C-alpha positions in Angstrom: 74.5 48.5 -16.9 72.3 47.1 -19.7 69.0 48.7 -20.5 65.8 46.7 -19.8 64.1 45.1 -22.7 60.3 45.1 -23.5 58.3 41.9 -23.8 54.6 41.9 -24.8 52.5 39.3 -22.8 49.0 38.4 -24.1 46.7 36.2 -22.0 43.6 34.7 -23.6 41.0 32.8 -21.7 38.5 32.9 -18.9 39.1 35.7 -16.5 37.5 36.1 -13.1 37.1 39.8 -13.5 35.4 39.7 -16.9 36.7 39.9 -20.4 38.7 37.3 -22.2 42.1 39.0 -22.7 44.9 40.6 -20.8 47.6 42.5 -22.6 50.7 44.0 -21.0 54.1 45.1 -22.0 56.7 44.2 -19.3 60.2 45.6 -19.0 62.7 43.0 -17.9 66.4 42.8 -17.6 68.4 41.2 -20.5 68.9 37.5 -19.9 65.4 37.0 -18.5 63.8 33.7 -19.6 60.2 32.9 -20.6 59.5 31.3 -17.2 60.6 34.4 -15.3 58.4 36.6 -17.5 55.4 34.3 -17.1 55.9 34.1 -13.4 56.1 37.9 -13.1 52.9 38.3 -15.2 51.1 35.6 -13.2 52.0 37.2 -9.8 50.7 40.6 -11.0 47.5 39.2 -12.4 46.9 36.2 -10.1 43.4 37.2 -9.1 42.3 37.8 -12.7 43.8 34.5 -14.0 43.0 32.1 -11.2 40.1 33.8 -9.6 41.9 33.8 -6.2 42.6 36.8 -4.0 46.3 36.6 -5.0 47.2 35.7 -1.5 46.7 32.0 -1.8 49.1 29.5 -3.4 49.5 30.6 -7.0 49.3 27.9 -9.7 52.3 27.6 -12.1 50.6 29.1 -15.2 53.0 27.3 -17.5 51.8 23.9 -16.0 48.1 24.7 -16.6 48.1 26.9 -19.7 49.5 26.8 -23.3 52.4 29.2 -23.6 53.9 30.4 -26.9 56.9 32.5 -27.7 56.6 34.6 -30.9 53.8 32.3 -32.1 55.8 29.1 -31.6 54.9 26.4 -29.1 57.1 26.0 -26.1 56.6 22.2 -26.4 60.4 21.6 -27.0 61.3 23.9 -24.1 59.2 22.4 -21.3 61.2 24.3 -18.7 60.7 27.6 -20.4 64.4 28.5 -20.3 64.5 30.3 -23.6 65.9 33.8 -23.2 63.5 36.6 -24.3 64.7 39.4 -26.5 63.5 43.0 -26.9 60.1 43.0 -28.8 59.3 39.3 -28.1 55.7 38.2 -27.6 54.6 35.7 -25.1 51.1 34.4 -25.6 49.2 32.4 -22.9 46.1 30.5 -23.7 43.7 28.9 -21.2 43.2 25.3 -22.4 39.9 24.7 -24.2 38.0 21.4 -24.1 35.2 20.4 -26.3 34.1 18.3 -29.1 
């Protein structure tokens, strides 16, 4: 059995419970893709990210936020199927509007 790998997830943006950043290291099995990591992070922090109680329908964070893997945009991998490796960093930004 292969040992789990560690992935650092950083979330920047408006949070219902104050502050502007969540940072967490997740352990996931080898072969896990970006979508699976983001979904796991989102389920755990749903109330903080969406302002909901966590019991209502959860938004797909990758549909409503900007997601990067090791500082690179996931624009070319819109399905977030890239496999994560030990030490990878996933960064999630709440979209910002303005002018």
